[in-house]
C-alpha positions in Angstrom: -4.2 -23.8 51.2 -5.6 -24.6 47.8 -3.9 -22.7 45.0 -5.5 -21.9 41.8 -4.2 -23.4 38.6 -2.4 -21.1 36.2 -4.4 -18.6 34.2 -3.5 -18.0 30.6 -4.5 -15.6 27.8 -3.1 -15.5 24.3 -3.7 -13.0 21.5 -2.3 -13.3 18.0 -2.0 -10.2 15.9 -0.2 -8.0 13.4 1.7 -5.4 15.4 0.1 -2.4 13.8 -0.7 0.8 15.7 -4.4 0.3 15.6 -4.0 -3.3 17.0 -1.7 -2.2 19.8 -4.4 -0.2 21.4 -6.9 -3.1 21.1 -4.5 -5.5 22.7 -3.8 -3.1 25.5 -7.6 -3.0 26.2 -7.8 -6.8 26.0 -5.0 -7.2 28.5 -6.6 -4.6 30.8 -10.0 -6.4 30.7 -8.3 -9.8 31.4 -6.5 -8.4 34.4 -9.7 -6.9 35.7 -11.4 -10.3 35.3 -8.6 -11.9 37.3 -9.0 -9.2 40.0 -5.5 -7.8 39.3 -6.5 -4.2 38.8 -3.4 -2.8 40.5 -1.2 -4.4 37.6 -3.2 -2.9 34.7 -1.0 0.2 34.2 2.3 -1.6 34.4 1.1 -4.5 32.1 -0.4 -2.1 29.6 2.7 0.0 29.4 4.9 -3.1 29.1 2.9 -4.7 26.4 2.6 -1.4 24.5 6.4 -1.1 24.5 7.0 -4.6 23.4 4.4 -4.4 20.6 5.8 -1.1 19.4 9.2 -2.7 19.2 7.7 -5.5 17.0 6.0 -2.8 14.8 9.2 -0.8 14.4 11.9 -3.4 14.2 10.7 -7.0 13.5 11.4 -8.6 10.2 10.2 -10.4 8.0 6.7 -9.6 9.2 4.8 -8.0 12.0 3.0 -11.1 13.1 3.3 -11.8 16.8 1.7 -13.5 19.8 1.0 -11.9 23.2 0.8 -14.2 26.1 -0.3 -13.3 29.7 0.1 -16.0 32.3 -0.7 -15.8 36.0 1.2 -18.5 37.9 2.3 -18.6 41.6 1.9 -14.9 42.4 3.7 -13.8 39.2 2.2 -12.3 36.1 4.3 -12.9 33.0 3.6 -11.0 29.9 5.5 -12.1 26.7 5.6 -11.2 23.1 6.7 -13.8 20.5 7.7 -12.6 17.0 9.5 -14.1 14.0 12.6 -11.9 14.0 15.6 -13.8 15.4 17.5 -10.6 16.2 17.6 -9.9 19.9 16.8 -6.5 21.2 19.3 -4.4 23.1 18.9 -1.7 25.7 20.1 1.6 24.3 21.2 4.7 26.0 18.7 7.3 24.7 19.7 11.0 24.7 17.5 13.6 26.3 16.3 14.7 22.9 15.6 11.2 21.5 12.0 10.4 20.8 12.5 6.6 20.9 14.9 4.1 22.4 13.5 3.9 25.9 11.1 1.0 25.7 13.2 -1.8 27.3 14.5 0.7 29.9 10.9 1.5 30.8 10.1 -2.2 31.0 13.1 -2.8 33.3 11.9 0.1 35.5 8.3 -1.0 36.0 8.7 -4.8 36.1 10.1 -7.2 38.6 12.3 -8.9 35.9 12.5 -9.1 32.1 14.4 -10.9 29.5 14.7 -12.3 25.9 15.1 -15.8 24.7 15.6 -17.1 21.2 13.0 -19.5 19.7 15.4 -21.8 17.8 15.6 -19.9 14.5 11.8 -19.1 14.7 12.2 -15.7 16.2 12.3 -14.7 19.9 10.3 -14.1 23.0 10.6 -10.9 25.0 9.0 -11.1 28.4 8.6 -9.3 31.7 7.1 -10.3 35.1 5.1 -8.4 37.7 4.5 -9.6 41.3 0.8 -10.0 42.0 -0.7 -8.4 45.1 -1.8 -10.8 47.8 -5.2 -12.3 47.0 -6.3 -11.5 50.5 -5.4 -7.8 50.0 -7.3 -7.5 46.7 -10.5 -9.4 47.4 -12.7 -8.8 50.5 -13.5 -11.9 52.5 -16.7 -13.6 51.4 -19.5 -13.5 54.0 -21.3 -16.7 54.6 -25.1 -16.3 54.8 -27.5 -19.0 55.6 -28.7 -21.0 58.6 -26.5 -19.2 61.1 -27.1 -15.6 60.1 -29.9 -13.3 59.0 -28.2 -12.7 55.7 -26.9 -9.5 54.2 -30.0 -7.4 55.0 -30.8 -5.5 58.2 -34.1 -7.1 59.2 -34.4 -5.5 62.6 -37.9 -4.1 62.9 -39.1 -6.3 60.1 -42.0 -8.6 60.9 -43.6 -11.5 59.0 -46.9 -10.7 57.4 -50.0 -11.6 59.5 -50.7 -15.3 59.3 -47.3 -16.2 58.0 -44.6 -17.7 60.2 -41.0 -16.9 59.5 -39.1 -19.7 57.9 -35.6 -20.8 58.9 -32.9 -20.6 56.1 -32.0 -24.1 55.0 -29.3 -23.3 52.4 -26.0 -21.6 52.3 -24.8 -19.1 49.7 -21.2 -18.1 49.5 -21.0 -14.4 48.4 
């Protein structure tokens, strides 16, 4: 089996409320492009929570980088910021309106974590298992010399005076 090389997407931004929605749409579009539609909701929720944490807590600035990487049946989403303080999972009360972000990420992801970047901030990441490629993409039909192609040609006849030609090329759908 031939495996695909890793796929990677990076977005640099200021973690401001207006930009968080834009990044969520960028991530969703990238996952659609990679045929990973089943992961869009979880990835969008996770990146929203991580960017909201940067917006609310990061110092000295709100600059950050979002990275999405698909490698060996795992999607990893990470957010790098310049604040060296590591986040902690808090126990939020029933009436709290915040404090559940990392718990949400833990609930929807396969794994998550934090790693310092040597005095240059930190990286908070989470992983999602990818669905089997065979389950998400239908098999490609092969049309060409051995088939009539994707069209039902029963009952079709060549115009008078024209002999039907044999297909000489192959197109993978």
